[in-house]
Residue frames relative to the residue before (quaternion, step in Angstrom):
aa qw qx qy qz dx dy dz
M 1.0000 0.0000 0.0000 0.0000 0.00 0.00 0.00
Q 0.2951 -0.7625 0.5582 0.1411 3.53 -0.96 1.03
T 0.2693 -0.7432 0.5954 0.1434 3.57 -1.01 0.84
T 0.1540 -0.7773 0.6079 0.0502 3.54 -0.96 0.93
K 0.2718 -0.7581 0.5605 0.1930 3.60 -0.81 0.92
I 0.0687 -0.7872 0.6124 0.0226 3.58 -0.98 0.77
S 0.3487 -0.7160 0.5698 0.2027 3.45 -1.28 0.57
L 0.4325 -0.6877 0.4938 0.3101 3.62 -0.68 0.80
A 0.6481 0.5397 -0.3466 0.4106 3.55 0.99 -0.63
N 0.7052 0.4344 -0.2568 0.4980 3.59 1.20 -0.44
I 0.4745 0.6527 -0.4672 0.3614 3.65 1.08 0.11
Q 0.0809 -0.8131 0.5763 0.0124 3.54 -0.56 1.14
G 0.8444 0.1742 -0.1324 0.4889 3.56 -0.82 0.99
K 0.5929 0.5812 -0.3355 0.4451 3.53 1.28 0.09
L 0.8135 0.0964 -0.0360 0.5724 3.62 0.94 -0.80
S 0.4368 -0.6913 0.5047 0.2768 3.51 -0.97 0.61
R 0.6558 -0.4881 0.3469 0.4597 3.57 -1.12 0.24
A 0.6614 0.5079 -0.3129 0.4546 3.65 0.93 -0.97
E 0.6692 0.4740 -0.3366 0.4627 3.67 1.02 -0.61
M 0.6105 0.5446 -0.3543 0.4529 3.53 1.17 -0.51
K 0.6086 0.5474 -0.3421 0.4615 3.52 1.15 -0.64
H 0.6671 0.5090 -0.3002 0.4536 3.51 0.92 -0.82
I 0.6423 0.4936 -0.3325 0.4829 3.59 1.03 -0.73
M 0.7469 0.3932 -0.2050 0.4955 3.54 0.94 -0.85
A 0.1856 0.8257 -0.5131 0.1431 3.59 1.26 0.70
G 0.6281 0.5296 -0.4196 0.3860 3.47 -1.37 0.38
R 0.6074 0.5012 -0.3793 0.4858 3.64 1.17 -0.16
S 0.6809 -0.5085 0.3318 0.4096 3.41 -1.23 0.35
G 0.8102 0.2460 -0.2052 0.4909 3.56 -0.79 0.99
T 0.6438 0.5242 -0.3321 0.4477 3.57 1.18 0.42
C 0.5529 0.6070 -0.3792 0.4267 3.46 1.22 0.27
A 0.1805 -0.7817 0.5842 0.1232 3.59 -1.30 0.20
A 0.1887 -0.7667 0.6058 0.0981 3.59 -1.22 0.51
Y 0.2059 -0.7480 0.6218 0.1070 3.54 -1.12 0.79
M 0.0729 -0.7697 0.6337 -0.0267 3.50 -0.88 1.10
P 0.3726 -0.7908 0.4469 0.1902 3.57 -0.19 1.33
T 0.8036 0.1591 -0.1077 0.5633 3.65 1.01 -0.57
G 0.3834 0.7841 -0.4284 0.2336 3.58 1.07 0.58
G 0.5306 0.6540 -0.3881 0.3743 3.59 1.31 -0.18
A 0.6778 -0.4844 0.3801 0.4018 3.53 -1.32 0.30
S 0.7294 0.3780 -0.2155 0.5278 3.57 1.03 -0.81
G 0.6129 -0.5624 0.3572 0.4248 3.72 1.20 0.29
G 0.5454 0.6413 -0.3778 0.3853 3.65 1.27 0.01
P 0.6580 -0.5301 0.3261 0.4240 3.62 -1.13 0.07
V 0.1451 -0.7636 0.6255 0.0682 3.47 -1.28 0.56
V 0.1143 -0.7409 0.6521 0.1132 3.59 -1.15 0.70
T 0.1780 -0.7727 0.6066 0.0580 3.44 -1.05 0.94
Y 0.1479 -0.8397 0.5218 0.0268 3.57 -0.50 1.19
N 0.8302 0.2509 -0.1841 0.4624 3.53 -1.39 0.35
I 0.4502 0.6292 -0.4966 0.3934 3.58 0.76 1.05
S 0.6486 -0.5318 0.4013 0.3679 3.53 -1.28 0.35
S 0.6158 -0.5460 0.3858 0.4170 3.67 -1.07 0.40
A 0.6345 0.5444 -0.3271 0.4406 3.59 1.04 -0.76
D 0.6524 0.5021 -0.2912 0.4873 3.53 1.06 -0.81
A 0.6188 0.5688 -0.3216 0.4360 3.51 0.97 -0.95
Q 0.6604 0.4919 -0.2909 0.4871 3.55 0.89 -1.09
S 0.6833 0.5013 -0.3217 0.4222 3.55 0.67 -1.04
Y 0.6701 0.4960 -0.3247 0.4467 3.62 0.80 -0.97
A 0.6824 0.5225 -0.2881 0.4224 3.57 0.85 -0.99
S 0.6730 0.4903 -0.2950 0.4686 3.59 1.04 -0.90
S 0.5913 0.5870 -0.3746 0.4068 3.62 1.10 -0.35
F 0.7549 0.3138 -0.1907 0.5433 3.63 1.17 -0.26
A 0.4684 -0.6426 0.5126 0.3240 3.47 -1.00 0.77
G 0.7789 0.2458 -0.2175 0.5344 3.69 -0.75 0.95
G 0.4274 0.7142 -0.4664 0.2994 3.65 1.24 0.01
R 0.1655 -0.7457 0.6441 0.0410 3.57 -1.23 0.78
W 0.0057 0.7489 -0.6593 -0.0664 3.48 -1.47 0.38
C 0.0933 -0.7815 0.6157 0.0395 3.54 -1.29 0.34
C 0.1174 -0.7273 0.6631 0.1322 3.49 -1.37 0.28
D 0.8143 0.2612 -0.1014 0.5083 3.54 0.34 -1.35
S 0.7580 0.3960 -0.1916 0.4815 3.60 1.11 -0.52
C 0.2582 0.8232 -0.4673 0.1930 3.54 1.32 0.34
A 0.6260 0.5712 -0.3200 0.4235 3.57 0.91 -0.85
A 0.7250 0.4295 -0.2118 0.4950 3.53 1.06 -0.86
A 0.5836 0.6075 -0.4079 0.3522 3.66 1.10 -0.18
S 0.5075 -0.6868 0.4243 0.3013 3.58 -0.78 1.06
W 0.7126 0.4630 -0.2685 0.4535 3.59 1.01 -0.71
Y 0.5277 0.6301 -0.4252 0.3792 3.63 1.15 -0.25
G 0.7976 0.2929 -0.2272 0.4758 3.44 -1.01 1.03
I 0.4730 0.6551 -0.4407 0.3911 3.63 1.28 0.16
C-alpha cells in the first residue's frame, strides 16, 4: 500500500473555507462557547469564532457553560 502526503492548504474544491477553519482549530478566533441560559429569552446561545480565552470566559460565566477549540466537531451543542 502506497502512502501519499497531501497538504490541506493545497486541497482545491474539497473543503470549504469554514471547514478548513474547523480543522485548523486552536488558532485565534476558531473557538466556540455554549451558554445554556445566555439568550435574550433565557435560552441557550452558542458564540462562534472567538479566541480560546474568550470562549473560556464566556462559558465560565454560566452554570453548565461549555467551550471548545480543537474538539468542537465532537461537541453535542456545537451547531445549535
